[in-house]
C-alpha positions in Angstrom: -3.7 -6.7 -9.9 -4.4 -7.3 -13.6 -3.4 -11.0 -13.7 -3.5 -12.8 -10.3 -1.7 -15.8 -11.9 1.3 -13.7 -13.0 4.4 -14.5 -11.0 5.8 -11.1 -11.9 2.8 -9.2 -10.5 2.8 -11.4 -7.4 6.5 -10.6 -6.9 6.1 -6.8 -7.4 3.2 -6.4 -5.1 2.9 -2.8 -4.1 6.3 -1.3 -3.4 8.2 -2.6 -6.4 5.4 -1.8 -8.7 5.1 1.8 -7.3 8.8 2.3 -7.4 8.7 1.8 -11.2 6.6 5.0 -11.5 7.9 7.2 -8.7 10.7 7.5 -6.2 9.9 5.6 -3.1 13.3 5.7 -1.4 12.0 8.3 1.1 9.4 5.9 2.5 9.8 3.5 5.4 7.9 0.6 3.8 6.0 -1.9 5.9 4.8 -5.4 5.0 2.7 -6.1 2.0 -0.5 -8.1 2.7 -2.3 -10.2 0.1 -6.1 -10.0 0.1 -8.5 -12.0 -2.1 -11.9 -11.0 -3.3 -13.3 -13.8 -5.4 -10.8 -14.3 -8.2 -9.3 -10.9 -7.7 -6.0 -10.5 -5.8 -5.0 -7.2 -4.1 -2.1 -6.1 -2.1 -2.2 -3.6 0.8 0.6 -2.1 2.8 1.6 0.8 5.1 4.5 3.2 4.8 5.7 5.9 7.1 7.0 9.2 5.7 8.4 12.5 7.1 6.0 15.5 7.0 8.6 17.2 4.8 7.8 14.6 2.1 4.0 15.3 2.2 4.2 16.8 -1.3 5.7 13.6 -2.7 2.9 11.6 -1.0 0.2 13.8 -2.5 1.7 13.2 -5.9 1.5 9.4 -5.4 -2.1 9.8 -4.2 -2.9 11.7 -7.3 -1.5 8.9 -9.5 -3.4 6.2 -7.6 -6.6 8.0 -6.6 -8.8 4.9 -6.3 -6.0 2.8 -4.8 -4.6 5.0 -2.0 -5.4 6.2 1.4 -3.5 8.6 3.7 -4.0 8.9 7.4 -2.1 10.3 10.4 -1.3 8.3 13.5 0.6 8.9 16.6 1.2 5.2 17.0 4.2 3.5 15.6 2.3 1.3 13.2 5.4 -0.2 11.6 6.7 -1.7 14.8 5.3 -5.1 14.1 3.4 -7.2 11.7 0.3 -7.7 13.8 -0.2 -3.9 14.2 0.0 -3.5 10.4 -2.3 -6.4 9.6 -4.9 -5.3 12.1 -5.0 -1.8 10.6 -5.2 -3.1 7.1 -8.0 -5.4 8.0 -10.0 -2.5 9.5 -9.3 0.0 6.7 -9.3 -2.0 3.5 -12.5 -3.0 1.9 -13.4 -3.8 -1.7 -15.4 -1.3 -3.7 -18.0 -3.3 -5.6 -19.1 -0.2 -7.7 
């Protein structure tokens, strides 16, 4: 996030901001989690997609190379908030380089 004090950026978080650049209607979007690292503010989230939409996902990953992660899971991670939060906590770290 460029300006953590910006109400607009805090409102847009991930999904609204991403949908300004690419079509995200095909995604089943999960919750958006706020994370702080010092004065920096970040948002993390999980989305489910059909295998047929993998090409669209790869395009998004190409646009957001340092900000995206893709993984496959058999679990239904979007079933509840705690599943998503636990996964985000385990996967998201801050790159200090």
